[in-house]
DODO-72466 format. One record per residue (C-alpha): residue number from 0; residue in one letter; x, y, z. Coordinates in Angstrom, 1 decimal. Each point is the difference from the previous one (the first is absolute). Example, Ala and Ser with C-alpha at 12.3 -4.5 7.8 and 13.67 -1.06 7.14 Angstrom:
<recs>
{pos:0; code:A; x:12.3; y:-4.5; z:7.8};
{pos:1; code:S; x:1.4; y:3.4; z:-0.7};
</recs>
This chain:
<recs>
{pos:0; code:M; x:-109.3; y:-17.7; z:71.5};
{pos:1; code:A; x:1.7; y:-2.6; z:-2.1};
{pos:2; code:E; x:0.4; y:2.5; z:-2.8};
{pos:3; code:A; x:1.6; y:2.5; z:2.4};
{pos:4; code:V; x:2.5; y:-2.7; z:1.1};
{pos:5; code:A; x:0.8; y:-0.9; z:-3.6};
{pos:6; code:N; x:0.5; y:3.7; z:-0.7};
{pos:7; code:V; x:2.5; y:0.4; z:2.8};
{pos:8; code:A; x:1.8; y:-3.2; z:-1.1};
{pos:9; code:R; x:0.3; y:1.2; z:-3.5};
{pos:10; code:R; x:1.4; y:3.4; z:1.0};
{pos:11; code:V; x:2.4; y:-1.6; z:2.5};
{pos:12; code:N; x:1.2; y:-2.5; z:-2.6};
{pos:13; code:A; x:0.5; y:2.7; z:-2.6};
{pos:14; code:T; x:2.2; y:1.9; z:2.5};
{pos:15; code:V; x:2.1; y:-3.1; z:0.7};
{pos:16; code:E; x:0.3; y:-1.2; z:-3.6};
{pos:17; code:E; x:0.7; y:3.4; z:-1.5};
{pos:18; code:G; x:2.4; y:1.0; z:2.7};
{pos:19; code:K; x:-2.1; y:3.2; z:0.6};
{pos:20; code:D; x:0.9; y:2.3; z:2.9};
{pos:21; code:T; x:-3.7; y:0.9; z:0.4};
{pos:22; code:L; x:-2.9; y:-2.0; z:1.5};
{pos:23; code:D; x:-3.5; y:1.3; z:-0.7};
{pos:24; code:L; x:-2.7; y:-1.6; z:2.0};
{pos:25; code:S; x:-2.5; y:2.9; z:-0.2};
{pos:26; code:N; x:-3.7; y:-0.8; z:-0.3};
{pos:27; code:C; x:0.4; y:-3.6; z:1.1};
{pos:28; code:Q; x:-2.5; y:-0.1; z:2.8};
{pos:29; code:L; x:2.7; y:-0.7; z:2.5};
{pos:30; code:I; x:-0.7; y:0.2; z:3.7};
{pos:31; code:S; x:3.6; y:-0.8; z:0.9};
{pos:32; code:F; x:3.2; y:-0.7; z:-1.9};
{pos:33; code:P; x:-0.2; y:-3.6; z:-1.0};
{pos:34; code:D; x:2.5; y:-2.3; z:1.8};
{pos:35; code:G; x:0.5; y:-2.1; z:-3.2};
{pos:36; code:V; x:1.3; y:3.1; z:-1.7};
{pos:37; code:F; x:3.0; y:0.2; z:2.4};
{pos:38; code:K; x:1.0; y:-3.5; z:-1.0};
{pos:39; code:V; x:-0.3; y:0.6; z:-3.7};
{pos:40; code:L; x:1.9; y:3.3; z:0.2};
{pos:41; code:R; x:2.7; y:-1.3; z:2.3};
{pos:42; code:S; x:2.6; y:-0.2; z:-2.8};
{pos:43; code:V; x:-0.7; y:3.5; z:-1.3};
{pos:44; code:S; x:-1.2; y:1.9; z:3.0};
{pos:45; code:E; x:3.4; y:1.8; z:0.3};
{pos:46; code:N; x:-0.6; y:1.3; z:-3.6};
{pos:47; code:I; x:-3.4; y:1.5; z:0.6};
{pos:48; code:R; x:0.1; y:3.8; z:0.2};
{pos:49; code:V; x:-3.7; y:1.0; z:-0.4};
{pos:50; code:I; x:-3.1; y:-1.7; z:1.4};
{pos:51; code:T; x:-3.5; y:1.2; z:-0.7};
{pos:52; code:L; x:-2.8; y:-1.4; z:2.2};
{pos:53; code:A; x:-2.4; y:2.8; z:-0.8};
{pos:54; code:D; x:-3.8; y:-0.4; z:0.0};
{pos:55; code:N; x:-0.3; y:-3.2; z:2.0};
{pos:56; code:E; x:-1.6; y:-0.6; z:3.4};
{pos:57; code:M; x:3.1; y:-0.4; z:2.1};
{pos:58; code:K; x:-0.3; y:0.6; z:3.7};
{pos:59; code:A; x:3.6; y:-0.7; z:0.9};
{pos:60; code:L; x:3.5; y:-0.8; z:-1.3};
{pos:61; code:S; x:2.2; y:-2.4; z:1.9};
{pos:62; code:S; x:3.5; y:0.6; z:1.2};
{pos:63; code:K; x:1.0; y:-2.8; z:-2.4};
{pos:64; code:F; x:-1.0; y:2.1; z:-2.9};
{pos:65; code:F; x:2.5; y:2.7; z:0.9};
{pos:66; code:S; x:2.8; y:-2.4; z:0.9};
{pos:67; code:T; x:-0.6; y:-1.9; z:-3.3};
{pos:68; code:F; x:0.0; y:3.0; z:-2.3};
{pos:69; code:S; x:2.9; y:1.8; z:1.7};
{pos:70; code:Q; x:1.1; y:1.7; z:-3.3};
{pos:71; code:L; x:-3.3; y:1.7; z:-0.7};
{pos:72; code:R; x:0.2; y:3.6; z:-1.3};
{pos:73; code:E; x:-3.7; y:0.6; z:-0.5};
{pos:74; code:L; x:-3.0; y:-1.4; z:1.7};
{pos:75; code:D; x:-3.6; y:0.9; z:-1.1};
{pos:76; code:L; x:-2.7; y:-1.0; z:2.5};
{pos:77; code:R; x:-2.6; y:2.5; z:-0.9};
{pos:78; code:G; x:-3.7; y:-0.9; z:0.1};
{pos:79; code:N; x:0.2; y:-2.7; z:2.7};
{pos:80; code:V; x:-1.4; y:0.0; z:3.6};
{pos:81; code:L; x:3.4; y:0.1; z:1.8};
{pos:82; code:T; x:0.0; y:1.6; z:3.4};
{pos:83; code:K; x:3.7; y:-0.5; z:0.9};
{pos:84; code:L; x:3.3; y:-1.4; z:-1.3};
{pos:85; code:P; x:2.2; y:-2.4; z:1.9};
{pos:86; code:N; x:3.1; y:1.4; z:1.8};
{pos:87; code:S; x:2.2; y:-1.9; z:-2.5};
{pos:88; code:V; x:-0.9; y:2.7; z:-2.6};
{pos:89; code:A; x:2.7; y:2.0; z:1.6};
{pos:90; code:E; x:2.6; y:-2.5; z:-1.3};
{pos:91; code:M; x:-0.7; y:0.9; z:-3.6};
{pos:92; code:E; x:3.3; y:1.7; z:-0.6};
{pos:93; code:H; x:-0.5; y:0.6; z:-3.8};
{pos:94; code:L; x:-3.7; y:1.1; z:0.0};
{pos:95; code:T; x:-0.4; y:3.4; z:-1.7};
{pos:96; code:C; x:-3.8; y:0.1; z:-0.5};
{pos:97; code:I; x:-3.0; y:-1.3; z:1.9};
{pos:98; code:N; x:-3.6; y:0.5; z:-1.1};
{pos:99; code:L; x:-2.5; y:-0.5; z:2.8};
{pos:100; code:A; x:-2.8; y:2.2; z:-1.5};
{pos:101; code:N; x:-3.6; y:-1.0; z:0.6};
{pos:102; code:N; x:0.6; y:-2.4; z:2.8};
{pos:103; code:S; x:-1.3; y:0.0; z:3.6};
{pos:104; code:F; x:2.9; y:1.5; z:1.9};
{pos:105; code:S; x:-1.1; y:2.1; z:3.0};
{pos:106; code:I; x:3.5; y:0.1; z:1.5};
{pos:107; code:F; x:3.1; y:1.0; z:-2.1};
{pos:108; code:P; x:2.2; y:-3.1; z:-0.5};
{pos:109; code:D; x:2.9; y:1.4; z:2.1};
{pos:110; code:K; x:2.5; y:-2.6; z:-1.2};
{pos:111; code:L; x:0.1; y:1.7; z:-3.4};
{pos:112; code:T; x:1.9; y:2.8; z:1.6};
{pos:113; code:E; x:2.9; y:-2.5; z:0.7};
{pos:114; code:I; x:0.5; y:-0.7; z:-3.8};
{pos:115; code:A; x:2.9; y:2.2; z:-0.9};
{pos:116; code:T; x:-0.5; y:-0.5; z:-3.8};
{pos:117; code:L; x:-3.7; y:0.8; z:-0.1};
{pos:118; code:E; x:-0.7; y:2.9; z:-2.4};
{pos:119; code:R; x:-3.7; y:-0.1; z:-0.5};
{pos:120; code:I; x:-2.9; y:-0.9; z:2.3};
{pos:121; code:N; x:-3.6; y:0.1; z:-1.2};
{pos:122; code:L; x:-2.6; y:-0.3; z:2.8};
{pos:123; code:E; x:-2.8; y:1.8; z:-1.9};
{pos:124; code:G; x:-3.6; y:-1.0; z:0.9};
{pos:125; code:N; x:0.6; y:-1.6; z:3.4};
{pos:126; code:S; x:-1.3; y:0.9; z:3.5};
{pos:127; code:L; x:3.1; y:1.6; z:1.4};
{pos:128; code:T; x:-0.4; y:2.8; z:2.5};
{pos:129; code:E; x:3.7; y:0.4; z:0.9};
{pos:130; code:I; x:3.2; y:-0.2; z:-1.9};
{pos:131; code:P; x:3.5; y:-0.1; z:1.7};
{pos:132; code:V; x:1.2; y:3.1; z:-1.8};
{pos:133; code:E; x:3.2; y:0.3; z:2.0};
{pos:134; code:K; x:1.0; y:-3.6; z:-0.7};
{pos:135; code:L; x:-0.8; y:0.5; z:-3.7};
{pos:136; code:S; x:2.2; y:3.1; z:0.0};
{pos:137; code:E; x:2.9; y:-2.1; z:1.2};
{pos:138; code:M; x:-0.3; y:-2.5; z:-2.9};
{pos:139; code:P; x:3.1; y:0.5; z:-2.1};
{pos:140; code:A; x:-1.5; y:-0.9; z:-3.4};
{pos:141; code:L; x:-3.7; y:1.0; z:0.3};
{pos:142; code:K; x:-1.1; y:2.2; z:-2.9};
{pos:143; code:W; x:-3.7; y:-0.4; z:-0.1};
{pos:144; code:L; x:-2.9; y:-0.7; z:2.3};
{pos:145; code:N; x:-3.7; y:-0.2; z:-1.0};
{pos:146; code:V; x:-2.5; y:0.2; z:2.9};
{pos:147; code:K; x:-3.0; y:1.4; z:-2.0};
{pos:148; code:S; x:-3.5; y:-1.1; z:1.0};
{pos:149; code:N; x:1.0; y:-0.8; z:3.6};
{pos:150; code:P; x:-1.8; y:1.5; z:3.1};
{pos:151; code:L; x:3.2; y:1.6; z:1.3};
{pos:152; code:D; x:-0.3; y:1.8; z:3.3};
{pos:153; code:S; x:0.8; y:3.7; z:0.2};
{pos:154; code:N; x:3.4; y:-0.5; z:1.6};
{pos:155; code:T; x:1.1; y:-2.3; z:-2.8};
{pos:156; code:Q; x:-1.4; y:2.4; z:-2.6};
{pos:157; code:S; x:1.9; y:2.9; z:1.4};
{pos:158; code:A; x:3.2; y:-2.0; z:0.3};
{pos:159; code:L; x:-0.4; y:-0.9; z:-3.7};
{pos:160; code:Q; x:-0.3; y:3.7; z:-0.9};
{pos:161; code:S; x:3.6; y:0.8; z:1.0};
{pos:162; code:P; x:2.8; y:-0.5; z:-2.5};
{pos:163; code:H; x:1.4; y:-3.5; z:-0.3};
{pos:164; code:S; x:2.8; y:-1.6; z:-2.0};
{pos:165; code:F; x:-2.7; y:-2.1; z:-1.8};
{pos:166; code:D; x:-3.1; y:0.8; z:-2.0};
{pos:167; code:I; x:-3.3; y:-0.5; z:1.8};
{pos:168; code:L; x:-3.4; y:-0.5; z:-1.7};
{pos:169; code:S; x:-2.7; y:0.5; z:2.5};
{pos:170; code:T; x:-3.7; y:1.1; z:0.0};
{pos:171; code:T; x:1.0; y:3.3; z:1.5};
{pos:172; code:D; x:1.9; y:1.0; z:-3.1};
{pos:173; code:S; x:-1.5; y:3.1; z:-1.6};
</recs>
């Protein structure tokens, strides 16, 4: 555990000291986003554009995460055990890409459809049965949606078959 904490500290400090716009905390055995990291990154949080929290054991992200990193363009949360996102995710007015693959979502995170800048959503390998195809169709920037390896119901599968303004990867692709 101490090694994991030291690893997080090293990566956070490198981000601050080198003025990076990327924070990579993948494979750090995190079960939540560490509170101490908010304090350390306070001076540079506005500069951070990409955060990777992939392959951890995170069950949730707080609203504070989204209000702190309001300038995020890309968020990689693949390989965690997330089941939902806080409503504050909708306030991410610069987010273009979110990777939620291989998590535990059984309900589509509806608030994503309120992010006007979102271009790419990856929800591969979750437990989704339904997807709000109509709401997704109304998203102005959406270009790509991956819902492979989800147990989608037949209504959702047929809705995904009709032409859309964005590319869809799903298990029904032939």
